[in-house]
Steps between C-alpha positions, in 0.01 A plus 500: 500500500824433323484353149761349275473508114576196299537475112481215255662660193728463218528421124419134417507314168219254429362251250122462495359153567144595402271783599315278747816353644696762708837405609748641764727775362786468755554387862571867588124566447395286798451655843402334831349727760702457812335345804334758727480755225214612267584615148289701259537553126538864409546513117593296194688641191594301199633529148492254209766497210297261282246576223237293681274549800634323809398510858651468840311314765568562871440178690431455870598162631490359151159641405434802283444825682531772231543504124691787328470500120783671316439590137740457210809713550318676770488549884257511785501671844233387748473661846355228721275727709282207626758371739489134602689372806755225433558312826834364613596183307307612188699446182445734203646444163484674154439272189480595136240382254570531129405337170708182446846577357481874556835610634611834650560677814292644773579783727312445827481701818267384787503719806399365840518625853550291818316638799 
């Protein structure tokens, strides 16, 4: 079985809109699984430049799928060993939740594989 890796990654500035109000970071952090393909998440890595706890939420078709808290001036690496199939047409996106007015940058790297 052939597989193709896909990555949603980069360094992105953000301004918090409230810890309970996650917002999109960047259009580059949206991925639509191609028709006829199944994708699986493999890992998430993230870093936070601010002095506040923030989080990244991975959404699946607009609904929260996984939350990744990232401490103040800290980082997180989560291997996603419990693999979930993402069928063709599924849209995944990374959003950021942060206290209102908190501004900084996030380094994010979500690894997926298409099978």
